[in-house]
Residue, then its C-alpha position, 0 to 999 in steps of 0.5 A: m722866579i726862583n733862581f735855581k742856578s745849577s741845581h734842579g731844586i731848592l730846599t729852604i730851611n727856616l731857622q727862625a721858624l725852628a727857633d719859634n717852635y723850640n720856644l713854643f716847647k719852652k712855653q708849653t713846659g714852662s721851663n727854659d732848660a727842660v727842652a732837649g733837641v732830638v737831632k738824629a738822622n742829620a737833624y731829620g734831614l735838615g742839617l745837623k750843624k745848622v740846626t744844632d747851632k741854632l738850638k745852642e743859641l737858644n740854650c738847648p741843654q741836651f741833644f739826643v742822636a741815634t748812633l755813635d757816629e752821629a754823636i761824634e760828628l756833633r761833638s766835633y763842633n759842639n764842645q759843651t752840650p751833653i750828647a746822648v746816643v739813644n741806640g745804646l752802648m755799642n760793643g767794642v767801642e766803649k772808649e769812644y764814648l769816653e773820649h768824646n764825652i758822650l752819654p750812652v743810653l743803656n738799653t740792656p743789662d749787658d749795656i749796664q754791665r759793660w759801662q759798669n766795668i769801665a767805671h770800676k776800672k777808672n774808679e769813678k762814677l760814669p754818667s749814664i742814661i737808663h732806658f726803660d721799656t714801658g710798653m713799646n717793646r723796642l729798646g730799653l730794659s724789659a719789665a722783667e729786667t726792670d724788676t730785677l734792677v729795682e729789687d737790687i738797686k745796688t746793681i748799678d753802683g758805679l754809675d752816675v745815672q743822670i737821666i732815666m727815660s722811656h718812650f711813648a708808642c702811641a701818643d700821636e693817637k688821641d686817648h690811646p690807652l697805652t699812653q697812660q699805661q706807659a705813663d703810670t708804669f714810668a711814674e712807678l719806676a721813677k720813684h726808685f731814682p729820686h736823684a735822676k732826671k726823668s724824660l718821657a715825653n716825645s713831640p706828641g706826648l709833650y702836648r697830651d698831658q703836663a704830667y708827662h713833661y717831667d724834667i726833660v722833654r724830647p721833641g723831634y718831629a714837631l721841632y721841624g714843623g710836623n704836627p704832634t697832634p694829628e687830630l688838631d690843627n698844627p700848632m707848629n711853624s713850618v720849617v721847610t719849603l721845597s721847590t723844583r724846576i720845570l724841565q719840559i712842557r708837553e702836549c699829550k694827546k687823548g689815548e696816549s700814555i705817560g711814564y714807566g709802565a704806561s700807567h696813566k692813559f689820557e682821556k683827553d688832550t692834556r698839557t703836562a710838565t716834567i719836573a726835576l724830582g724823583y724818588a732819588d730826591g725823597f719824593l716817594r714812588s708811592n706818590s705815583g698818581s696820587a700826589i699834588v704839587y703847586y704852580n702859583g697856588q694852583p694844584c697840579p696832580v702827579l700823573g703816572r709813576v714817580s721815577m728816579d729823577l723825574v715826575t710828570v704833572d697835569l697842568s689842566n687846572i692852570k687857565e691863565n699865565p701858564p708855566k713855561q720851562n724853568d719855572s718853579i713848582e712848589i712841592l712843600g710850602s704854603n700850599q702843602t705841608i709835610d704831613a699833607l704830602a705824607e698822606t698822599a704817599g700813604t706814610i708819615g711826615y717823618e719819612i718825608l723829612t728824612s728822605l729829602g735828597h742831597r741833590y737839592k740846593r739847601e738855603y738857610i734863612 
């Protein structure tokens, strides 16, 4: 029996599984120094310091985060590994990038101009990454802006362009035509930057074609156990497990209802459990009436609506050794992956991971 102590739930992060996944990427790329770590959003909710400490042990050469705040936090306990901010060069705080030795990903002509201005004032070439939009229409230089730049490459004098990058929009969908279109576009513009490293492949892109690997791959979701190729069995090791406790067992009668809105009405007498879990903990409200949790490997369907702190489940499938108050219920683990739980919620595993609440007791193994 799990000892919850004062917590209602225990989130276990298996750092060895994370390391095994990282080493799988190394094997996939055939390189020991081409696998960056995407650790934005608190390392996808699993703990920035613990995750990056493990990746540093594995000689991870580069970290990518989303925001400057994330980069500064990471730099506070990582003095050497390069850190890049994907969301760009924030206006008005450019000096923070220099002060904390953080690489800006330059997404716009304005980003480039402001970073150049600082380079000219310092009279030195400043390290930078340029992001080219090859078809996602989100971040990065547009096609027209890219054409303008490559027609006069001198416009980026003053910058030490260490990496050029782009990002796949549909690599998680097998044979989606946009993936190869983006790859072809990137291959053409890469010719203009012979001395910069190239980075294109995210988690699914890494598994689609070796031609997408270039110098640096940027796995994120797959590093934490998510399936990078949804049409195939997951090649990754599971990194997270989540268990919570049963707060109360109830015997509900035929004709009664359960939870907010009385959305589930019992067609027969039913034994239920109320468990310590809710949307405040990242168990999404869209799991209402659809998700399944597990007791000793036996499925326990969610009944009624997910509320902020509580979920009710059906114990009808359990015929022997029924659960009791304070017993544990598996949310994620050997019986249910993050991708499986995401499917019942009508979302993706990325949202499941990054939504995991802070009320869980976190254990690292």
